[in-house]
C-alpha positions, 0 to 999 in steps of 0.5 A: 729837091728844089728847096726853093720850090718846096718853100714856095709851095708850102708858103702858098697853102692857106695856113699850117696843116697837120703835116706842115708847121711853121716856127720862127725861133724854137730850139727846144729839143723836146718840142721839136721831136714831138713836132717831127713825130706828130708831122710824120704820123699826120703826113702818112695819114694824109697820104703825103710823102712827109711832114714839114717843120719850117723855121724862119717863117711866122705861123699866122702870117707865113711871112719869112722872118728868118730865125736865130735857132742855128741848125744842129745846135739845139739845147740839150735837156741837161743844159737847161 
């Protein structure tokens, strides 16, 4: 899968949808888990191959802004 092409196609959508969500710096494991579950279910209901949760993009403007949420280092529920 060409990730550049995928990102370009997701950013070409008029806005977020039931199966696409843009986030800037969300690193809360509980919220991420809920988003993943909801996006997967919504994608299936809309006949999509999968849902997408994209970090580093503002949700309203769909402008690429980067993120400070490093992959794989989300906070654990016990570290709060």
